[in-house]
Backbone as CSV, one residue per row, in Angstrom:
resi,resn,N_x,N_y,N_z,CA_x,CA_y,CA_z,C_x,C_y,C_z
1,MET,74.420,-68.279,146.508,73.323,-67.635,145.951,73.119,-68.369,144.663
2,ILE,71.850,-68.543,144.649,70.946,-69.157,143.616,70.399,-67.973,142.594
3,THR,70.816,-67.723,141.372,70.499,-66.683,140.529,69.434,-67.062,139.229
4,ALA,69.154,-68.333,139.419,68.502,-69.034,138.007,67.225,-69.771,138.564
5,ASP,66.138,-69.382,138.330,65.219,-70.674,138.442,64.486,-70.874,137.104
6,LEU,64.754,-72.008,137.192,64.429,-73.083,135.861,63.261,-73.752,135.942
7,HIS,62.119,-73.707,136.829,60.750,-74.600,136.404,59.958,-73.369,137.017
8,LEU,58.944,-72.757,136.070,58.054,-71.685,136.378,56.747,-72.026,135.513
9,HIS,55.942,-72.129,136.010,54.258,-72.149,135.519,53.648,-70.807,135.409
10,THR,52.452,-70.801,134.548,51.958,-69.710,134.502,50.212,-69.884,134.415
11,SER,49.507,-68.764,133.946,47.980,-68.965,133.781,47.702,-69.875,132.699
12,HIS,48.891,-69.878,131.859,48.577,-70.914,130.810,47.990,-72.401,130.902
13,SER,48.445,-72.707,132.352,47.995,-74.013,132.812,47.201,-73.777,134.003
14,HIS,47.668,-74.285,134.981,46.954,-74.055,136.487,47.738,-73.074,137.345
15,GLY,48.719,-72.381,136.712,49.351,-71.032,137.493,48.459,-70.184,137.826
16,ARG,48.543,-69.449,138.628,47.539,-68.197,139.204,48.084,-66.861,138.375
17,HIS,49.341,-66.536,137.909,49.443,-65.252,137.547,50.066,-65.657,135.826
18,THR,50.206,-64.252,135.370,50.496,-64.553,134.000,52.272,-64.352,133.780
19,THR,52.477,-64.807,132.712,53.775,-64.784,132.043,54.716,-63.769,132.662
20,ARG,54.075,-62.267,132.354,54.660,-61.216,132.715,54.994,-60.836,134.198
21,ALA,53.649,-61.328,134.813,53.789,-61.008,136.002,54.846,-61.622,136.973
22,MET,55.141,-63.220,136.357,56.007,-64.005,136.810,57.743,-63.230,136.631
23,VAL,57.764,-62.882,135.298,59.086,-62.062,135.004,59.233,-60.970,136.120
24,GLU,58.248,-60.095,136.392,58.420,-59.122,137.002,58.888,-59.365,138.563
25,SER,58.261,-60.580,138.875,58.349,-61.284,140.383,59.946,-61.617,140.303
26,GLY,60.492,-62.386,139.103,61.893,-62.669,139.211,62.770,-61.462,139.023
27,LEU,62.591,-60.439,138.726,63.199,-59.201,138.882,63.191,-58.563,140.343
28,ALA,62.025,-58.710,140.745,61.886,-58.022,142.346,62.769,-58.907,143.165
29,ARG,63.024,-60.042,142.677,63.798,-60.855,143.695,65.327,-60.918,143.057
30,GLU,65.667,-60.234,142.241,67.078,-60.011,141.913,67.553,-61.352,141.252
31,LEU,66.793,-62.180,140.682,67.244,-63.060,139.870,67.608,-62.700,138.793
32,ALA,68.626,-63.144,137.909,69.293,-63.126,136.599,68.527,-64.007,135.692
33,LEU,68.079,-64.796,135.892,67.768,-65.937,134.820,66.242,-66.427,135.211
34,LEU,65.665,-66.460,134.398,64.390,-67.474,134.441,63.977,-68.314,133.376
35,GLY,63.614,-69.687,133.990,63.316,-70.305,132.684,61.783,-70.722,133.050
36,PHE,60.923,-70.461,131.713,59.605,-71.000,131.937,59.779,-72.344,131.351
37,THR,58.744,-73.454,132.180,58.504,-74.526,131.857,57.222,-75.094,131.987
38,GLU,56.314,-74.358,130.906,54.716,-74.818,130.972,54.578,-75.964,130.789
39,HIS,53.763,-76.644,131.374,52.960,-78.037,131.064,52.873,-78.067,129.559
40,ALA,53.086,-79.351,129.043,52.723,-79.764,127.666,51.702,-80.295,127.542
41,PRO,50.780,-80.248,126.624,49.668,-80.945,126.492,49.920,-82.515,126.617
42,ARG,49.093,-83.267,127.230,49.274,-84.658,127.440,48.328,-85.224,126.124
43,PRO,48.596,-86.808,125.900,47.678,-87.538,125.295,46.136,-87.310,125.821
44,HIS,45.446,-87.374,125.203,43.952,-87.856,125.569,44.055,-89.273,126.689
45,GLY,43.269,-89.241,127.574,43.189,-90.395,128.475,44.137,-89.749,129.719
46,TYR,45.000,-89.251,129.734,46.134,-89.179,130.808,45.447,-87.526,131.411
47,VAL,44.478,-87.817,132.265,44.024,-86.608,132.909,43.651,-86.668,134.181
48,TYR,43.898,-85.671,134.894,43.451,-85.702,136.511,41.891,-85.612,136.700
49,PRO,41.537,-85.706,137.714,39.626,-85.630,137.957,39.619,-84.230,137.648
50,LYS,40.310,-83.180,138.046,40.092,-81.633,137.894,41.387,-81.678,137.251
51,ASP,41.101,-81.153,135.792,42.083,-80.598,135.017,42.286,-79.503,134.270
52,TYR,43.300,-79.391,133.393,43.397,-78.131,132.737,43.685,-78.030,131.219
53,GLN,43.750,-79.562,130.931,44.301,-79.810,129.591,43.561,-79.078,128.336
54,ASP,42.093,-78.660,128.791,41.900,-77.964,127.545,42.493,-76.345,127.497
55,LYS,43.044,-75.785,128.464,43.905,-74.499,128.238,45.181,-74.650,127.872
56,LEU,45.910,-76.110,128.252,47.103,-76.179,127.393,47.031,-76.665,125.917
57,GLU,46.004,-77.314,125.670,45.732,-77.586,123.939,45.593,-76.393,123.371
58,ARG,44.721,-75.004,123.663,44.623,-73.928,123.439,45.898,-73.254,123.422
59,ASN,46.424,-73.189,124.363,47.289,-72.127,124.608,48.777,-72.195,124.308
60,PHE,49.218,-73.550,124.130,50.475,-73.573,124.388,51.613,-73.211,123.636
61,MET,51.231,-73.108,122.107,51.997,-72.425,121.041,51.938,-70.915,121.685
62,THR,50.735,-70.597,121.956,50.680,-68.945,122.343,51.652,-68.735,123.644
63,TYR,51.610,-69.566,124.251,52.767,-69.560,125.471,54.186,-69.411,125.124
64,CYS,54.446,-70.341,124.272,55.754,-70.035,123.714,55.950,-68.826,122.951
65,GLU,55.031,-68.647,122.085,55.200,-67.258,121.455,55.095,-66.006,122.739
66,GLU,54.713,-65.958,123.769,54.659,-64.839,124.501,56.024,-64.897,125.286
67,VAL,56.643,-66.082,125.763,57.612,-65.784,126.330,59.135,-65.546,125.577
68,ARG,59.008,-66.284,124.067,60.082,-65.197,123.160,59.851,-63.753,123.039
69,SER,58.533,-63.223,123.158,58.293,-62.028,122.707,58.998,-61.327,124.221
70,LEU,58.564,-61.639,125.537,58.916,-61.135,126.524,60.691,-61.008,126.724
71,ARG,61.122,-62.054,126.364,62.617,-62.430,126.251,63.175,-61.329,125.424
72,ARG,62.617,-60.750,124.304,63.180,-59.653,123.789,62.806,-58.336,124.444
73,GLU,61.886,-58.269,125.113,61.271,-56.932,125.809,62.154,-56.801,126.987
74,TYR,62.631,-57.913,127.750,63.198,-57.873,128.829,64.884,-57.990,128.654
75,ALA,64.894,-58.028,127.461,66.471,-58.592,127.424,67.826,-57.648,128.142
76,ASP,67.454,-56.611,128.320,68.468,-55.529,128.905,68.181,-55.775,130.669
77,ARG,67.215,-56.640,130.993,66.916,-56.763,132.631,66.999,-57.943,133.316
78,ILE,66.550,-59.086,132.383,66.789,-60.424,133.079,66.750,-61.222,132.007
79,GLU,67.364,-62.473,131.963,67.543,-63.665,130.841,66.445,-64.376,131.126
80,LEU,65.836,-64.685,129.957,64.792,-65.364,129.800,64.780,-66.655,128.936
81,LEU,64.381,-67.723,129.572,64.479,-68.869,128.654,63.074,-69.553,128.527
82,LEU,63.180,-70.379,127.285,61.740,-70.986,126.934,61.955,-72.446,127.214
83,GLY,61.287,-72.900,128.121,61.448,-74.287,128.234,59.857,-75.059,128.680
84,ALA,59.756,-76.392,128.575,58.519,-77.001,128.588,58.868,-78.065,129.699
85,GLU,57.854,-78.564,130.508,57.755,-79.577,131.391,57.051,-80.610,130.558
86,LEU,57.494,-81.770,130.284,56.876,-82.637,129.279,56.682,-83.806,129.882
87,ASP,55.352,-84.113,130.508,55.029,-85.804,130.959,55.530,-86.560,129.953
88,PHE,56.438,-87.748,130.629,57.180,-88.809,130.014,55.858,-89.892,129.929
89,ILE,55.149,-90.573,128.979,54.226,-91.280,128.799,54.635,-92.226,127.652
90,PRO,55.175,-93.716,128.256,55.555,-94.336,127.322,54.831,-94.473,125.842
91,ASP,53.465,-94.475,125.968,52.946,-94.760,124.474,52.614,-93.881,123.732
92,ALA,53.273,-92.615,124.120,52.867,-91.375,123.438,54.397,-90.591,122.566
93,ASP,54.845,-91.666,122.051,56.031,-91.172,121.771,56.327,-90.101,120.394
94,GLU,55.525,-90.611,119.367,55.149,-89.504,118.419,54.342,-88.244,119.005
95,GLN,53.594,-87.920,119.730,53.280,-86.833,120.396,54.180,-86.058,120.941
96,MET,55.116,-86.838,121.758,55.785,-85.805,122.745,56.896,-85.440,121.761
97,ARG,57.542,-86.310,120.637,58.472,-85.817,119.719,57.829,-84.568,118.665
98,GLY,56.885,-84.873,118.445,56.008,-83.723,117.754,55.754,-82.626,118.419
99,LEU,55.706,-82.648,119.603,55.388,-81.348,120.178,56.669,-80.406,120.522
100,VAL,57.882,-81.567,120.750,58.924,-80.529,120.883,59.544,-80.255,119.388
101,ARG,59.155,-80.725,118.511,59.630,-80.165,117.007,58.769,-79.019,116.721
102,ARG,57.588,-78.640,117.289,56.751,-77.552,117.015,57.102,-76.590,117.850
103,ALA,57.360,-76.849,119.246,57.461,-75.757,119.981,58.971,-75.189,120.014
104,GLN,59.910,-75.942,119.655,61.469,-75.558,119.618,61.800,-75.091,120.904
105,PRO,61.765,-75.839,122.013,61.782,-74.861,123.125,63.503,-74.686,123.419
106,ASP,64.066,-74.206,124.401,65.501,-74.100,124.824,65.883,-75.496,125.381
107,TYR,64.972,-76.048,126.299,65.149,-77.000,127.117,64.057,-77.613,127.387
108,VAL,63.931,-79.011,127.463,62.825,-79.499,127.962,63.253,-80.616,129.432
109,LEU,62.313,-80.125,130.708,62.048,-80.681,131.754,61.433,-82.117,131.618
110,GLY,61.700,-83.389,132.120,60.974,-84.611,131.768,60.520,-85.045,133.416
111,GLY,59.159,-85.068,133.388,58.454,-85.474,134.653,57.692,-86.671,134.447
112,VAL,57.576,-87.421,135.435,56.643,-88.852,135.529,55.816,-88.240,136.694
113,HIS,54.639,-88.000,136.061,52.997,-87.888,137.146,52.037,-88.893,136.783
114,PHE,52.279,-89.610,135.966,51.404,-90.827,135.621,51.627,-92.183,135.847
115,ILE,51.436,-93.047,136.526,51.714,-94.490,136.776,50.727,-95.167,135.786
116,GLY,50.993,-95.800,134.615,49.683,-95.939,133.551,48.998,-94.547,133.811
117,HIS,47.453,-94.886,133.845,46.580,-93.753,133.511,46.512,-93.254,134.981
118,TRP,46.854,-93.449,136.020,46.613,-92.762,137.266,47.731,-91.442,137.517
119,GLY,46.973,-90.432,137.643,47.753,-89.016,138.246,48.190,-89.518,139.725
120,PHE,49.104,-89.912,139.993,49.419,-90.316,141.449,49.735,-88.881,142.248
121,ASP,49.716,-87.927,141.659,50.194,-86.672,142.285,49.025,-85.902,142.840
122,TYR,47.774,-86.444,142.595,46.607,-85.782,142.636,46.168,-85.500,144.007
123,SER,45.886,-86.770,144.666,44.724,-86.953,145.695,45.758,-87.445,146.967
124,PRO,46.024,-86.937,148.104,46.222,-87.948,149.138,45.383,-88.964,149.248
125,ALA,44.211,-88.915,149.277,43.541,-89.925,149.687,43.552,-91.349,148.845
126,ASP,44.156,-91.182,147.596,44.404,-92.404,146.778,45.614,-93.040,147.292
127,TRP,46.327,-92.503,147.998,47.654,-93.062,148.764,46.971,-93.498,150.327
128,LYS,46.136,-92.874,150.629,45.803,-93.682,151.951,44.881,-94.772,152.128
129,GLU,44.726,-95.195,151.060,44.296,-96.553,150.709,45.347,-97.680,150.549
130,LEU,46.428,-97.308,150.712,47.353,-98.346,149.928,48.305,-98.310,151.243
131,ASN,48.620,-100.101,151.735,49.719,-100.045,152.671,51.162,-100.291,152.171
132,MET,51.851,-100.588,152.796,53.347,-100.587,152.331,53.580,-101.382,151.346
133,ASP,53.130,-102.577,150.841,53.528,-103.313,150.230,52.729,-102.899,148.652
134,ALA,51.777,-102.097,149.052,51.046,-101.834,147.852,51.796,-100.130,147.497
135,CYS,52.359,-99.643,148.299,53.067,-98.333,147.959,54.313,-98.818,147.308
136,ALA,54.880,-99.774,147.710,56.228,-100.265,147.160,55.939,-100.725,145.741
137,ALA,55.172,-101.237,145.254,54.583,-101.718,144.215,54.587,-100.243,142.998
138,LYS,54.038,-99.356,143.705,53.969,-98.183,142.819,55.193,-97.182,142.731
139,TYR,56.154,-97.503,143.835,57.358,-96.986,143.525,58.457,-97.557,142.599
140,ARG,58.057,-98.837,142.687,58.728,-99.783,141.559,58.481,-99.336,140.198
141,GLU,56.851,-99.065,139.902,56.407,-98.809,138.660,57.055,-97.407,138.340
142,TYR,57.218,-96.538,139.060,57.516,-95.330,139.148,59.044,-95.100,138.382
143,TYR,59.712,-96.040,139.078,61.238,-95.643,138.936,61.620,-96.398,137.544
144,ALA,60.764,-97.717,137.537,61.045,-98.197,135.961,60.807,-97.163,134.637
145,LEU,59.851,-96.251,135.297,60.049,-95.134,133.993,61.089,-94.266,133.797
146,ILE,61.939,-94.075,135.049,62.734,-92.927,134.954,63.845,-93.483,133.761
147,PRO,64.454,-94.572,133.709,65.427,-94.882,132.510,64.975,-95.021,131.310
148,ARG,63.556,-95.056,131.199,62.985,-95.056,129.887,62.749,-93.743,129.376
149,MET,62.426,-92.762,130.525,62.516,-91.500,129.874,64.147,-90.969,129.702
150,ALA,65.023,-91.246,130.496,66.042,-90.663,129.975,66.670,-91.336,128.653
151,ARG,66.304,-92.637,128.330,66.726,-93.072,127.108,65.792,-92.386,125.955
152,PHE,65.040,-91.858,126.134,64.060,-91.127,125.278,64.549,-90.327,124.321
153,GLY,65.445,-89.547,124.597,66.431,-88.568,124.321,66.049,-86.748,123.745
154,VAL,64.563,-86.649,124.272,64.590,-85.641,124.222,64.640,-84.162,125.607
155,PHE,64.971,-84.821,126.734,64.820,-84.159,127.763,66.574,-83.925,128.168
156,ASP,66.273,-82.585,128.684,67.558,-81.941,129.134,67.667,-82.603,130.578
157,GLY,66.758,-82.345,131.262,66.622,-82.313,133.008,65.629,-83.179,133.394
158,ALA,65.843,-83.656,134.512,64.682,-84.429,135.481,64.088,-83.849,136.524
159,ALA,62.917,-83.256,136.460,62.100,-82.461,137.527,61.691,-83.510,138.461
160,HIS,61.661,-82.900,139.501,61.353,-83.409,140.896,61.602,-85.239,141.068
161,LEU,62.509,-85.525,140.853,62.701,-87.267,140.595,62.025,-87.608,141.611
162,ASP,62.158,-87.685,142.893,61.528,-88.549,143.749,59.994,-87.956,144.103
163,LEU,59.263,-87.353,143.000,58.025,-86.937,143.297,57.044,-87.913,143.714
164,VAL,57.161,-89.004,143.372,56.330,-90.425,143.899,56.190,-90.304,145.706
165,LYS,56.896,-90.076,146.491,57.095,-89.714,148.001,55.996,-88.928,148.343
166,LEU,55.361,-87.918,147.503,54.644,-86.937,147.744,53.661,-87.007,148.910
167,PHE,52.739,-87.991,148.794,51.638,-88.603,149.778,52.009,-89.585,150.675
168,SER,53.277,-90.115,150.838,53.465,-91.482,151.127,54.945,-91.198,151.650
169,VAL,55.346,-90.070,152.236,57.008,-89.993,152.386,57.463,-91.070,153.450
170,ASP,56.873,-91.428,154.533,57.677,-92.511,155.410,57.420,-93.790,154.789
171,HIS,56.432,-94.418,154.452,56.618,-95.343,153.467,57.900,-95.149,152.426
172,TYR,57.764,-94.371,151.742,58.892,-94.036,150.700,60.369,-94.330,151.214
173,ARG,60.199,-93.303,152.183,61.726,-93.340,152.733,62.240,-94.737,153.199
174,ALA,61.176,-95.827,153.818,61.543,-97.028,154.072,61.721,-97.788,152.739
175,TRP,61.338,-97.828,151.720,61.558,-98.429,150.424,62.871,-97.667,149.953
176,GLU,62.872,-96.552,149.931,64.226,-96.118,149.246,65.688,-96.679,149.957
177,ALA,65.307,-96.734,151.260,66.266,-97.476,152.141,66.486,-98.635,151.836
178,SER,65.616,-99.633,151.407,66.002,-100.887,151.257,66.680,-101.254,150.016
179,GLU,67.150,-102.385,149.689,67.955,-102.845,148.674,67.098,-102.640,147.571
180,GLU,65.889,-103.128,147.360,65.150,-102.910,146.165,64.921,-101.391,145.817
181,GLY,64.941,-100.620,146.737,64.914,-99.077,146.464,66.320,-98.445,145.805
182,ARG,67.311,-98.809,147.142,68.758,-98.353,146.446,69.185,-98.966,144.968
183,THR,68.627,-99.748,144.543,68.910,-100.635,143.314,68.221,-99.805,142.255
184,ALA,66.657,-99.316,142.530,66.193,-98.780,141.638,66.269,-97.350,141.137
185,VAL,66.842,-96.868,142.369,67.270,-95.317,142.389,68.658,-95.286,141.540
186,ALA,69.181,-96.096,141.900,70.755,-96.273,141.259,70.459,-96.299,139.596
187,ALA,69.431,-97.307,139.313,69.348,-97.367,138.010,68.878,-96.165,137.118
188,ALA,67.951,-95.506,138.126,67.532,-94.019,137.501,68.508,-93.194,137.367
189,LEU,69.249,-92.886,138.388,70.316,-92.226,138.404,71.675,-92.456,137.064
190,ASP,71.858,-93.648,136.973,72.776,-94.261,135.763,72.214,-93.888,134.588
191,ALA,71.110,-93.904,134.528,70.405,-93.873,133.318,70.614,-92.211,132.729
192,LEU,70.360,-91.381,134.061,70.561,-89.811,133.861,71.706,-89.154,133.386
193,ALA,72.700,-90.210,134.148,74.047,-89.585,133.753,74.305,-90.198,132.517
194,GLU,73.961,-91.529,132.047,74.363,-91.659,130.748,73.754,-91.037,129.656
195,ALA,72.543,-90.559,129.729,72.125,-89.630,128.959,72.376,-88.211,129.052
196,GLY,73.065,-87.855,129.887,73.815,-86.530,130.056,72.670,-85.565,130.776
197,MET,71.239,-85.887,131.104,70.372,-85.126,131.541,70.771,-84.659,133.143
198,GLY,70.583,-83.548,133.378,70.543,-82.938,134.780,69.714,-83.369,135.490
199,LEU,69.992,-83.050,136.745,68.853,-83.471,138.124,68.550,-81.965,138.823
200,GLU,67.008,-81.855,138.711,66.679,-80.932,139.646,66.544,-80.821,140.755
201,ILE,67.124,-79.853,141.438,66.899,-79.570,142.986,65.990,-78.410,143.221
202,SER,64.452,-78.865,143.809,63.544,-78.103,143.847,62.910,-77.726,145.290
203,SER,62.521,-76.708,145.543,61.946,-76.224,146.778,60.549,-76.684,146.443
204,ALA,59.928,-77.210,145.798,58.252,-77.325,145.904,58.164,-78.227,146.684
205,GLY,58.961,-79.238,146.940,58.306,-80.223,148.176,58.472,-79.839,149.478
206,LEU,59.159,-78.425,149.852,58.967,-77.935,150.917,57.374,-77.422,151.446
207,ARG,56.741,-77.011,150.350,55.247,-76.477,150.133,54.663,-77.697,149.918
208,LYS,54.669,-79.167,149.872,53.834,-79.913,149.838,53.745,-80.784,151.114
209,PRO,52.653,-81.966,150.882,52.724,-82.451,152.186,54.012,-83.570,152.507
210,CYS,54.757,-83.740,151.940,55.909,-84.452,152.149,57.156,-83.494,152.990
211,LYS,56.868,-82.215,152.830,57.528,-81.515,153.432,59.007,-81.388,153.422
212,GLU,59.708,-81.847,152.067,61.190,-81.962,151.990,61.322,-81.487,150.500
213,ILE,62.682,-81.331,150.526,63.207,-80.953,149.037,63.209,-81.960,147.918
214,TYR,63.002,-81.912,147.079,62.885,-82.765,145.784,64.639,-82.727,145.339
215,PRO,65.449,-83.485,145.106,65.107,-84.919,145.686,65.824,-84.962,146.954
216,GLY,65.326,-86.132,148.024,65.877,-86.297,149.237,67.372,-86.587,149.242
217,PRO,67.586,-86.538,150.781,69.319,-87.040,151.117,69.698,-88.109,150.078
218,ARG,69.503,-89.132,150.203,69.762,-90.141,149.899,70.069,-90.077,148.221
219,ILE,69.334,-89.517,147.247,69.458,-89.104,145.966,70.687,-88.276,145.944
220,MET,70.882,-87.197,146.420,71.520,-86.487,146.388,73.250,-86.796,146.839
221,ARG,73.227,-87.683,147.702,74.549,-88.290,147.802,74.831,-88.963,146.604
222,MET,73.903,-89.990,145.866,73.981,-90.501,144.818,74.203,-89.713,143.468
223,ALA,73.846,-88.774,143.505,73.862,-87.604,142.345,75.095,-87.372,142.419
224,ARG,75.695,-87.178,143.492,77.034,-86.161,143.670,78.027,-87.396,143.410
225,GLU,77.955,-88.435,143.661,78.746,-89.616,143.363,78.989,-89.897,141.872
226,ARG,77.860,-89.600,140.836,77.814,-89.691,139.650,78.085,-88.169,138.914
227,ASP,78.638,-87.502,139.742,78.715,-86.069,139.209,77.640,-85.456,138.429
228,LEU,76.395,-85.856,138.709,75.360,-85.078,137.867,75.359,-83.583,137.648
229,ASP,74.927,-83.237,136.790,74.456,-81.560,136.479,73.569,-81.513,137.385
230,VAL,73.287,-80.469,138.156,71.903,-80.160,138.921,71.548,-78.875,138.139
231,THR,70.106,-78.576,138.271,69.477,-77.248,138.212,68.874,-77.006,139.629
232,PHE,68.523,-75.660,139.659,67.584,-75.297,140.561,66.247,-74.797,140.163
233,GLY,65.186,-75.154,140.813,63.755,-74.531,140.421,62.654,-74.453,141.645
234,SER,61.744,-73.693,141.390,60.651,-73.330,142.689,59.345,-74.241,142.160
235,ASP,59.375,-74.686,140.869,58.238,-75.169,140.536,57.078,-74.289,140.678
236,ALA,57.511,-72.845,140.436,56.333,-71.883,141.266,55.172,-71.740,140.125
237,HIS,53.965,-71.907,140.802,52.816,-71.641,139.930,51.942,-70.018,140.585
238,ALA,52.691,-69.442,141.308,52.457,-68.099,141.545,53.253,-67.074,142.101
239,CYS,53.285,-65.782,141.843,54.249,-64.922,141.778,55.259,-64.968,143.123
240,GLU,54.799,-65.262,144.121,54.981,-65.465,145.508,56.046,-66.649,145.428
241,GLN,55.664,-67.442,144.636,56.633,-68.842,144.862,58.024,-68.637,143.792
242,VAL,58.160,-67.511,143.364,59.342,-67.520,142.302,60.372,-67.491,143.392
243,GLY,61.702,-68.279,142.955,62.845,-68.399,143.616,62.623,-68.568,144.856
244,TRP,61.559,-69.392,145.445,61.021,-69.628,146.860,62.074,-70.509,147.577
245,ALA,62.805,-70.259,148.604,63.102,-70.837,149.656,64.810,-71.201,149.031
246,PHE,65.277,-70.491,148.088,66.646,-70.768,147.280,67.551,-70.595,148.339
247,ASP,67.689,-69.867,149.506,68.643,-69.867,150.073,68.831,-71.195,150.647
248,GLN,67.639,-71.941,151.202,67.513,-73.322,151.695,68.415,-74.276,150.633
249,LEU,67.933,-73.805,149.666,68.095,-74.776,148.408,69.902,-74.711,148.293
250,ALA,70.389,-73.665,148.270,71.777,-73.321,148.032,72.403,-73.984,149.136
251,ALA,72.096,-73.905,150.474,72.506,-74.615,151.431,72.899,-76.064,151.340
252,TYR,71.454,-76.442,150.907,71.558,-77.840,150.724,72.318,-78.407,149.758
253,ALA,72.253,-77.869,148.527,73.204,-78.304,147.579,74.702,-78.287,148.316
254,ALA,75.118,-77.394,148.771,76.396,-77.165,149.146,76.978,-78.426,150.221
255,GLU,75.940,-78.696,150.998,76.273,-79.679,152.089,76.500,-81.261,151.347
256,TYR,76.081,-81.102,149.871,76.489,-82.827,149.253,77.462,-82.370,148.372
257,GLY,78.280,-81.268,148.189,79.239,-80.660,147.422,79.262,-80.234,146.227
258,PHE,77.763,-79.821,145.965,77.607,-79.262,144.589,77.994,-77.551,144.602
259,GLU,78.803,-77.534,143.731,79.578,-76.255,143.397,79.021,-75.055,142.416
260,HIS,78.240,-75.771,141.809,77.731,-74.924,140.490,76.448,-75.851,140.290
261,SER,75.632,-74.970,139.089,74.584,-75.473,138.441,74.532,-75.091,137.345
262,VAL,73.662,-75.554,136.330,73.833,-75.462,134.768,72.182,-74.785,134.317
263,CYS,72.414,-74.142,133.375,71.162,-73.692,132.400,71.133,-74.238,130.961
264,TYR,70.375,-74.225,130.462,70.018,-74.707,129.050,69.685,-73.631,128.120
265,THR,70.583,-73.093,127.508,70.505,-71.750,126.736,70.487,-71.876,125.011
266,PRO,69.865,-71.162,124.452,70.147,-71.417,122.815,71.508,-71.650,122.247
267,GLN,72.330,-71.273,123.045,73.689,-71.444,122.730,74.308,-72.721,123.151
268,GLY,73.659,-73.516,124.077,74.296,-74.419,124.740,74.165,-74.507,126.112
269,LYS,74.524,-75.651,126.907,74.654,-75.412,128.629,75.794,-74.732,128.881
270,ARG,75.211,-74.138,129.964,76.070,-73.189,130.909,75.982,-73.289,132.394
271,CYS,77.286,-73.090,132.814,77.165,-73.207,134.183,77.157,-72.240,134.853
272,LEU,76.751,-72.336,136.157,76.247,-70.875,136.912,77.068,-71.264,138.217
273,SER,77.577,-70.395,138.643,78.268,-70.437,140.072,77.334,-70.321,141.320
274,LEU,77.319,-71.309,142.347,76.653,-71.144,143.516,77.003,-69.992,144.246
C-alpha cells in the first residue's frame, strides 16, 4: 500500500485545483503524506507555445508560503511537504541555485523537459515528423543531460526519468534496447546512484499517449540492480489524479523487488514501507 504521493501540482501553475483542494483529495484517498512539487519558474527563452510562466513568476513564493501554512493547519490530519519540480537547464546554474536558496523546499525533484530550447513534451506533432534516426538523436541528447543533472547537487529525486518516450514510445523502446540505449540509461542511473538521488515511479504515464508507467521495465530492473531509492508520484494536476493508480504502482514496484520507498522531510530522508 502506497501512503505518500510526492508529485503534485496546483492552480499556481497549470493545475486545475487549489492547494487546499488537493490536500482534501489526499485525505479522501486516505493518504498519510502529500508532497507538493509545483513547477519552478524557468529562465527566459525556455517556454512552451502555450505556457504558464507568468503565473509561476508571480506565484511561486506565494505557493511556498501556502504549503507551509496548510502544513500547520492540517498537521493532525495529514503530513504535508513543500517541494519543487525544477527543470534542469544547463546554462541556468545561478537561477536554479538562487531559487532553491530563496524557497528553501523540503526536497527538489529534477526533471528534463527541454532539449536545447525545445519543450519536447508539448506536442505529439513535433515527434511525428521524426524518423527513428532523428528520434534516437533526441534520446541521446536527453539522456546526456541526466548525469549532468545528478552532478548539479541540488536534486533529491529524478522525476519521470524516461519522459522522452512520451510521444514516440515504439521508437523509444527499440532505442532503449539497443547497445547505445542501454549504455546511456546505465550512465544516467549510475549518476543518480552516485549522487544519492531517488528515482520516481510515476503513474502519470498511464494517462499519457505512451500508456505506461514512468519508468519502464528495463529501467526498473537496472534501478533495482543499483539499489536506488524510489519515490511514488501521481504528477497530479487535478484532484481526481491524486494517488491515481497507486495500487498498480505498488504491484509494479514489488514485481521488481522494491520493498519500500522514501520521502524527504525537514528532518531528513525517511523510509516508507510498501
